[in-house]
C-alpha positions as CSV (number, residue, x, y, z in Angstrom):
1,M,123.8,97.6,97.0
2,R,120.7,95.5,95.7
3,F,117.6,97.0,95.6
4,G,114.0,95.4,95.5
5,I,110.6,97.1,95.2
6,S,107.3,96.2,96.2
7,I,104.2,94.5,94.1
8,P,101.5,95.8,94.0
9,Q,98.8,93.7,96.4
10,F,96.6,96.3,97.1
11,F,94.2,97.7,95.5
12,A,91.3,100.6,97.6
13,D,88.0,99.3,95.2
14,G,88.6,95.9,95.7
15,E,89.5,95.1,91.6
16,F,92.7,94.5,90.2
17,D,94.0,96.0,87.0
18,P,95.6,93.2,84.7
19,A,97.1,95.9,82.2
20,G,98.7,98.9,85.0
21,F,100.3,95.4,86.9
22,R,102.0,94.0,83.8
23,A,103.1,97.8,83.0
24,F,104.3,98.7,86.3
25,L,106.4,95.1,86.4
26,R,108.0,95.4,82.9
27,R,109.4,99.1,84.2
28,A,110.5,97.4,87.5
29,E,112.8,95.5,85.3
30,E,113.8,98.4,82.8
31,L,114.4,100.4,86.1
32,G,116.5,98.2,87.1
33,F,115.2,96.8,90.1
34,D,117.1,93.5,91.5
35,S,113.5,91.7,92.8
36,G,110.0,92.2,93.4
37,W,108.6,91.4,96.8
38,T,105.1,90.6,98.4
39,Q,103.4,90.3,101.6
40,E,101.1,88.0,103.1
41,Q,98.3,89.4,104.8
42,V,95.1,86.4,104.5
43,L,92.6,88.0,106.7
44,G,91.7,92.0,107.1
45,T,90.0,94.3,105.5
46,M,92.8,95.5,103.1
47,P,92.0,94.5,99.8
48,H,94.9,92.3,99.4
49,L,95.3,89.9,96.5
50,S,97.2,86.6,97.8
51,P,101.6,86.5,97.1
52,I,101.2,83.5,95.5
53,E,98.9,84.2,92.6
54,I,100.1,87.2,92.7
55,M,104.0,85.9,92.0
56,T,103.1,83.7,89.5
57,Y,101.2,86.6,87.5
58,A,104.5,88.6,87.9
59,A,106.4,85.6,86.9
60,A,104.0,85.5,83.2
61,C,105.2,89.4,83.0
62,T,108.6,89.1,83.2
63,E,112.2,88.0,82.4
64,R,114.8,88.8,85.0
65,I,113.8,90.6,88.2
66,R,113.7,88.0,91.0
67,L,110.4,87.3,92.9
68,G,109.7,86.9,96.0
69,C,107.3,86.8,99.5
70,A,108.2,88.5,103.1
71,V,107.1,86.6,104.1
72,F,104.7,83.8,104.0
73,V,103.2,83.0,108.4
74,T,104.2,79.3,107.3
75,P,102.8,77.4,110.4
76,L,99.4,78.7,108.9
77,H,100.1,76.7,105.6
78,N,100.3,72.6,104.7
79,P,103.9,72.2,104.1
80,V,103.3,69.2,101.6
81,H,101.0,72.0,99.5
82,L,103.2,74.4,100.1
83,A,106.4,73.1,98.6
84,K,104.0,71.8,95.5
85,Q,102.7,75.7,95.1
86,L,106.7,77.0,95.8
87,S,108.0,74.3,93.5
88,T,106.1,74.8,90.9
89,L,106.0,78.7,91.2
90,D,109.9,78.6,90.6
91,Q,110.2,76.1,87.7
92,L,107.1,78.9,86.6
93,S,109.6,81.4,86.9
94,R,112.9,79.4,85.9
95,G,114.3,80.0,88.9
96,R,113.8,83.7,90.1
97,L,111.7,83.3,93.4
98,D,112.8,83.8,97.0
99,V,111.1,82.3,99.9
100,G,110.6,84.3,102.9
101,V,109.2,82.8,106.4
102,G,108.1,83.5,110.0
103,T,106.5,82.1,112.5
104,G,104.2,85.3,112.5
105,G,103.7,85.3,116.5
106,K,101.4,83.9,118.8
107,A,98.7,86.8,118.0
108,R,96.8,85.1,114.7
109,A,93.4,84.0,114.6
110,F,94.7,80.1,114.6
111,G,91.3,78.3,114.8
112,A,90.7,80.0,111.5
113,F,92.8,77.6,110.1
114,G,92.2,75.0,112.2
115,I,95.8,75.2,114.6
116,G,96.4,76.1,117.8
117,A,99.0,78.0,119.1
118,E,100.8,75.8,121.1
119,G,103.8,74.3,119.2
120,L,104.5,77.5,117.0
121,V,108.2,77.1,116.6
122,S,108.0,73.4,117.0
123,R,106.0,73.5,113.4
124,F,107.4,75.8,112.0
125,T,110.7,74.1,111.9
126,E,109.0,71.2,111.5
127,G,107.5,72.1,108.3
128,L,110.0,73.9,106.9
129,R,112.5,70.9,107.1
130,L,109.3,68.8,105.6
131,M,109.5,71.2,102.1
132,R,113.2,71.2,101.8
133,E,113.3,67.1,101.9
134,L,110.2,67.1,99.3
135,W,112.5,69.8,97.4
136,T,115.6,67.3,97.9
137,R,114.8,64.5,97.8
138,P,113.5,61.3,95.5
139,E,111.7,60.0,98.4
140,V,109.9,61.3,101.5
141,T,109.7,59.0,104.5
142,F,109.4,61.6,107.7
143,D,107.7,60.4,111.4
144,G,107.2,64.1,112.8
145,R,105.1,65.5,115.1
146,F,102.6,66.9,113.1
147,W,103.4,65.7,110.0
148,Q,103.8,62.1,109.3
149,L,104.8,60.4,105.0
150,E,106.1,57.1,104.2
151,N,108.1,56.9,100.6
152,A,106.1,59.5,99.0
153,S,107.9,62.2,96.2
154,M,106.9,65.1,94.6
155,E,108.1,66.7,91.5
156,P,108.9,68.2,89.4
157,K,111.4,69.0,92.4
158,P,112.5,73.5,92.3
159,F,114.2,75.1,89.3
160,Q,117.0,75.8,91.8
161,K,119.0,73.3,93.2
162,P,118.5,72.2,96.1
163,G,115.5,75.1,96.2
164,P,114.6,78.3,96.4
165,P,116.2,80.8,98.8
166,V,114.3,81.2,102.2
167,W,114.5,84.3,104.3
168,F,113.6,84.3,107.7
169,G,112.2,86.9,109.1
170,G,111.6,87.7,113.0
171,S,112.9,89.9,115.8
172,H,113.6,88.0,119.2
173,P,117.3,87.0,119.9
174,N,115.8,83.5,119.0
175,A,114.4,84.0,115.4
176,L,117.7,85.0,114.3
177,A,119.1,82.1,116.2
178,R,117.4,80.1,114.1
179,A,118.1,82.1,110.5
180,I,121.6,81.4,111.4
181,R,120.8,77.6,112.0
182,L,118.0,77.2,109.3
183,G,117.9,80.3,106.9
184,D,119.4,81.8,103.9
185,G,119.5,84.9,104.9
186,F,117.7,87.5,107.2
187,F,114.8,90.1,105.9
188,G,114.2,93.1,108.4
189,A,110.4,93.4,109.2
190,G,108.9,96.7,107.8
191,S,107.7,97.2,110.9
192,S,111.2,97.8,112.6
193,T,112.8,101.2,113.0
194,T,116.0,101.7,111.4
195,A,117.6,101.3,115.4
196,K,116.0,98.2,116.1
197,F,117.2,97.0,112.9
198,A,120.6,98.1,113.7
199,D,120.8,96.2,116.4
200,Q,119.4,92.8,115.1
201,V,122.0,93.1,112.4
202,K,124.5,93.2,115.2
203,L,123.0,90.0,116.7
204,L,122.7,88.1,113.6
205,R,126.7,89.4,112.8
206,A,128.0,87.6,115.9
207,G,126.1,84.4,115.7
208,L,127.3,84.4,112.1
209,A,130.9,85.0,112.9
210,E,130.5,82.0,115.8
211,A,128.7,79.6,112.9
212,G,131.3,80.4,110.3
213,R,128.8,81.3,108.2
214,R,129.8,84.3,105.3
215,D,127.6,84.4,102.3
216,F,124.0,85.0,104.4
217,P,122.7,88.3,102.4
218,I,120.4,90.6,105.1
219,A,117.4,92.8,103.7
220,K,115.3,95.5,105.3
221,R,111.8,96.3,104.2
222,V,111.3,100.0,104.1
223,Y,108.0,101.7,104.0
224,I,108.9,105.0,102.2
225,A,107.5,108.1,100.7
226,V,109.1,110.8,98.3
227,D,107.3,114.0,97.6
228,D,108.6,117.6,97.7
229,D,106.5,118.8,100.1
230,A,108.2,117.2,103.3
231,A,105.2,117.5,105.7
232,R,102.7,115.9,102.7
233,A,105.0,112.8,101.9
234,R,104.7,111.4,105.8
235,T,101.3,112.1,106.6
236,R,100.8,110.5,103.4
237,I,103.0,107.4,104.0
238,A,101.5,107.5,108.2
239,D,97.9,107.1,107.1
240,G,98.7,104.4,104.4
241,L,100.4,102.5,107.3
242,A,97.8,103.2,109.8
243,E,95.0,101.3,107.1
244,L,97.5,98.4,106.7
245,Y,98.4,97.5,110.3
246,G,94.7,98.4,111.9
247,S,96.1,101.5,113.9
248,R,98.1,104.6,114.3
249,G,102.0,104.6,115.7
250,F,104.1,103.5,113.2
251,E,105.3,106.6,112.1
252,D,108.6,106.2,112.9
253,V,109.4,103.1,111.3
254,A,108.9,105.2,107.4
255,V,111.3,106.8,105.6
256,A,109.6,109.8,104.4
257,G,110.3,113.7,102.9
258,T,112.1,115.4,100.1
259,A,114.4,113.2,98.0
260,K,116.9,114.3,100.4
261,D,115.6,113.2,103.2
262,C,114.6,109.8,102.0
263,V,118.2,109.5,100.8
264,D,119.2,110.4,104.3
265,G,117.1,108.2,105.9
266,L,118.3,105.2,103.8
267,R,122.0,106.3,104.1
268,E,120.8,105.1,108.1
269,V,119.8,101.8,106.9
270,V,122.5,101.1,104.9
271,D,124.8,101.5,107.4
272,A,123.2,99.8,109.6
273,G,123.9,96.2,107.9
274,A,121.3,96.4,104.7
275,E,122.8,94.7,101.9
276,L,119.0,94.8,100.3
277,I,116.3,97.4,100.3
278,L,112.7,97.0,99.9
279,F,111.3,100.0,98.6
280,T,107.5,99.5,99.9
281,P,105.6,102.7,98.5
282,L,102.4,102.6,100.2
283,F,100.2,105.2,97.1
284,D,101.2,106.0,93.8
285,Q,103.0,103.2,93.5
286,A,104.2,103.7,90.1
287,E,105.4,107.7,90.5
288,Q,107.0,106.6,93.5
289,M,108.7,104.2,91.5
290,E,110.2,106.6,89.3
291,R,111.1,108.9,91.9
292,L,113.2,106.1,94.0
293,A,115.0,104.5,90.9
294,A,115.3,108.2,89.1
295,E,116.5,110.3,92.7
296,I,117.3,107.7,95.2
297,M,119.1,105.1,93.8
298,P,121.9,106.6,92.3
299,Q,122.4,108.1,95.7
300,L,123.5,105.2,97.5
301,P,126.2,103.0,97.1
């Protein structure tokens, strides 16, 4: 069982705290977290820092912990630029990068990014194929629907060969099938309940068995709040989720309450198939991380 921790990206006063950020990441390494993860949210009212820049800063603050984003909405990116940025970050971190990708669905402000919703999945799969070719081939000639290159080179390649692991998000059966076909692992969304995640894992495992794939890790982001006052934990995580998603109604996706309550809830996530749990507190992140390491992680397999 592996455990990840969300990297601080939200700052209520809109001002980044460099010293606090460095202390948080160094402490995460000391506590034995396997990885630290970001999210991508370009537009919105929350003061949310960009994942690539945050991971780059985190790479300079740490030595061991892996760094990832779950997930990049890759159709909103130019894959040539993104491939270069991620290759650079993988070099800077000496091969500690994980890359989560997803289509993001059609409820996006596509016009803000100069694209349309038409061909969203095709844009997603073509962009990923182009990034992987740039990561692995000395020269790339690519005649796609959206992007074209002729005898193009991108150097340096990522530190990891053939490239950083690519985790897929998504919940639709078609998205799960794409994950099996094209991904290196699956990341269950924090906005999915444990029950929905369990259903996704069943479909994944059936498809993986049919495809003859064995080395395919499965992870789940879990919004979590640990408090000796269980009611206060549930209230605070509900408020945090409402701010994050811009509406109420996400309370049932979180694990919140006393340490025992949280262990019980997380055991259900493990039983559902999670091999990596990404803890995502939405308040008092440093304090929550300490409690997770001391009171929760030792109780899980």
